[in-house]
N, C-alpha and C positions, 0 to 999 in steps of 0.2 A: 675717210672713208665708212664707212658706215657698219657700226657694230653689230658683233651677234646678241640676240635680245638672252639675259642670263636666267637659265632655270632653278634655283637652289633646291634640291632632295625629287628624288624621283619617286616618292608615294605617287598614291592615285592621283592627289592634287596637280601636283608638278608634274605626272605624265598628261592628264587632259591638257592643262596647261599651254605644253609644253607641241603636243598635237595639232589644237585648234591655232596656233601660231603657227606654225609649220605649214599647216594648209592655207594659211592667207598666203604666203610666200616668204614668211622672214627666216632667215637662217636663226635659228635656236641651239644653246651648247645646255647641256643637262648637265650640272655637278651633282655629285652623291658622296657622301662620306662615308657610308657603308661599300662592303665589297660587291654588294648587287642591288639591282633595283626594286622595287617593289613595296620600298618603306615596310611599314607594320603587317600588311599583305604578304608578304613572303612566303614562300612553302619552299620545303626541301623534302627530297625523294629520298624516303629512306632506302639504306642500298641494301639491305638484306630481304625486305617483302616488296620493296616498290611503292609501298602507301606512301601518298604525299602527306607531309606532315605542316600544318598551319604552326609556324616555328614561333611568331610572338602571339597565339590563342586562333581559336576558330573567328574564321573571318565567312560569313553567311551574306550574299547579296541579296536585297531585296529593295524594293522601292515599288510605289506608285507614280512617278516621272516618268512619262511615256520618253521626252527625248533624252534623259538620261539613259533608258535603255536601249531606246534605239542607238545610241553613240555606241556604249558598248558593245552592240552587238553586231558592229561594223568589223570588232577584232577576236570576237568569240562566239560561242554557243555556250547556252547555259543548259544545265544537265535537267533542270528540273525539281532536284531535292527541296522539299519542304521541311524547314526545321520545327524538329520537336523536342522539348526538354523537359526532360525527368527530376525532381526533387526527391533528396533522402532527409526524411525524419523521422524521428525517432524511433528506426529502426524500421521505417515503411517507405514506400515507393510511389510519388504521387505526379501527376501529371498536371506541369504549368501550361499557360497560363493559369492564373485562379479562376477558375470557371467551375459549371456546373456538375461536373465530374471530382473535381478534386473537393468540392465544398460539401458531396453528397457522401464522398469517402472520408473526408475526416470528421464531420458531426455524425456519421452512421445513419443518416435520414436519406430520404428518397423525393428532392424538391424536383417542382416541374418547374420549365423556363419562366411561368409567368408568375413564379413567387420566389425567384432569388432576391432579387433589388430589395423588394420587403423585408426578406430576411436580414439580409444585411445591414438594412438600414437600423433594423430594428437592433442587430448586433453593436452598432457603431454607435447609437445613441444621438441622442440628440444635443447639440453645442451653441452656447452663447456668444463665444467670445473667437473670433479668428484664432486658427491655429498660431500656435507661438514657436515650435520648431518641427522636425523630421517625421516624429514620433506620432506627436497630435496629430499632423495632416493623415499618415497613412493608415492609424486608426478611424479617421471619419471615413475614408474608403473604402475599407475590408473591415471596421471594428477589429477588439482588442484580440480575439481568438486567433484568429490567419495570422496579423501581425506580427503574432508574441510567434507564431510556430515558425513561419515562412520567411518572414522579412525584416526581422530586429536585430538577429543575432548573424545573420548574413551581412546586413549591413555595417553592424560593428565590425565583422572582420574586415570587408572591403574596403570601409572607410577609418579603422584603427581610433573609431571613438565611439562616445555614446552618440545612439541616433538624436537624443534630446538634444546634444549639440551640433547637430547640422539644424542649416536654415529647411524651411517649410519650403520655401520654392524649386529646392530638389528634386520634389516629388509632387507634378501638377498634377496628374491625374492617373491613377490604377483602379482602372475599370475589372467589375469582378465578372466574365463574361457568362450570360445568360442561355448559354448553350452548351453541347458537349465538344464544341470544335478546339479540338486542342494545336492547330495548326498557329504556331509561337506569332508569327508575322501576319497580320490582316492586310501588307500590300497587293496590290496585282501582281508582280512579278518577283519571284526570286529564283535564286539556283547557286549554283558551284559553276566557275567554267568549267568546262566539258576536259578542258587541254590544262587545266591549271591554270592559277593565277600569276604562275612566273611568264606562263607563254603572252596572258592577256597584255601586259604590262612591257612585254618584249614588241609585241604587236603594235602597239600603239608608239612607241619610239623608233617603230623602222621605217623612216622617213626620210627622202634624199636631203631634206633641209634642219634635220637634227642630227648632234654629235652629243655624246655621250661618254663623260667622265667619270670613273669609280674613284672611290679612294682619296677623294679630293675633299678637304675644309674649305670652308668659304668665311674670308674674311670680310669685312665690310668696308668699303675705302671712304675717307675722309668725305670726300668730294667724288661724285661720279656722275655724266649724264646718259650711264646707259643703262637703259633700261632691265630692271631687275625683277623678278617674280618668286619670292624667297619663302618657300616653307620652312624654314631653319626656325627653332624657337626663337620667339622675340626677345625674350631676356638673352640667351645667347647671342643673339647676332648685335646687339647695342654692350656687350662685355659687361653683362649684369649689372651696369651702373647703378641702376636703382634697386638692386639685390636680386635673389634668383626668386621666379614663380614657383610654385608650389603643385607638385603632381603628385598621383600615387602612382605606385609604380605594380611592377607582377615579376614573378619569377617562376619558375616551369621544370618539374621533375617530370623526363618523358621514359619512357620504356617499353621496351620490344618483347612480346609475351607468346609465348607458344599457345595463342588459342585462337580459336575461329572468331570468338566474338566476348568479350569481356562484359559489356554493360547494355549492348542490344540498343543503344544508342548514341548520337555521336555525343550528347554533352547533357550530363546530370551535375544540377546544383547538389553540393551540400549544405545544407541552412542552420546545422546546430553546433553550438558553440566548441562541441569535443571533437568535431574534427580540423583539423588545421588549414586544409585546405578548403577553395569554393567549390571549384567545378574538377570535376574530372572529363576530358576531351578523347573521344576515339575517334581517330581521323577515318577508318576506310568505310565508316556510315555517309561520309559526305559522297560517294560516288556509288550509288546502288544500282547503276546501270553496269556496274564492272561487277557480274556476278562471281566471276573468277577470282578476284582478289575477296569477295565476300565469304565464300567458302574456303578461303585458303585458310591452314591451322595457324596465322600468325596476327597477330594486331599490334598497335602501336596507341597507347594512351600517353596522357600528360596531364599531370595533376596541376592544378592551378594555384599559386600562394600571393595573396595581396602581399605588398611589401613597400615601407617607409622608401620615398624616393631620395638620392640625393646627388649632387652633380657625378655626373658617369653613369648612373642609371638609369634604365631605359624609362621616358616620363610614359604614360599610358591614359591616367584622367585627370586634367584639370580639378586642382582642390577650389573652390570659389570661397574666399573668405574678404571682408572688406579690405587687409591689409592688400591681398593679393589684387583685387580692383583696382584698388588705386596707384601700385605699382604696375599695373597693365596699360592703367590710363595714359602713364607717365612714359609708357615705353613707345605705346600707340603716337603721342605727340611726337618721340622722335622720330621714329618712322615718317608721319607728316612731313619732316624736313627735305624728305627725299621726294623731288616730283616724279621721279621715275621708277618708285620703289612701292612693289603691291606684296604686301604681307597678308600669306592666308596657310592653309590649310589648317589639321589639328594643332601643330607644334607653333605653327604664324602667330594662328589666332587665338592661342589659348582656349580651346571650345573641343569637346567631343564632337565628334562627325560621326553617323552612320557612312558608309562608303557612297552611298546615292548621293547624299546631303554634301557631300566631301566635292564629289563630281557637280555636282551642283552648281557649288561657292566656285570653282574654278569657274564654272562659265560665266558667272558674274564678276571675277577677277577680269575677265579677258572681252567683257562687255556683248556677253552672247545669252543675255537674259530672256 
């Protein structure tokens, strides 16, 4: 008897894999250890305000991949939200990303677009040797002043270490925009699902060939000929045989406030060392089309605090070190011993994915490149 294909994890990677396989005529069984689908994109509706709260931090969909965009638009419409981020530094508020508006405000000057590149290059100075660490790399991109003001302490909080101890390759590019464009993303498409992320994932899994089991842990059998697509943490999948991979975690303090508007935008970064949190999210701003909710005298905010990861905590950001790379190689060797096992997704691949990249990775996993 032909077995169902097993998909472990109902996040965006798992839901994409399941839907594609189901549409090919395969029977698919999705198992999810949590009580709900959606992975870290999962949202909850605040019972008093009706505001959609991003439980695991803000998720803004953005992409320039037309195939990914068209695929997801089969299951939802996006509301046209464009992401803008502010930064609080030394008692003042600046627009991110680093660009003409921020540079002129920070230095109290009036550069023209054509003058930005040479100004930053002069601030950064010349360097004869390759950058040895994150700090040296960042300074070469933006100069010492902007690095110290907007990057150094934020990075220290996020990773709980001195930026000098982080590898240079973490920051491959950090352009300073020579324009007043404050749209945080440069992608062709962006937005929030009009009906919310929960509805998006529910529709993706709503297929006659898909069945879903929640609150179910997966244990990889010693031998199996069943096709398995797993987005479980790859170290947990193999019982931490070679030790746990290292992650950074987050915790959130969420508050309901009797205010129409707390901060005037969806996300504000707090880049200074004397503030414990890195960001404050205000979720009502993700649905500007809902004018009634925007005007209502209530809002929900969430303060985001980086945290060390330990088994049982939520893993968010992979920490790449020579030690973790060596362990990851060992786990991948183990996975390769299972000819019918495909490991992917953020946790399975031990890789930070934007949502569109996770969908594209799912396409690749099922041969839809």
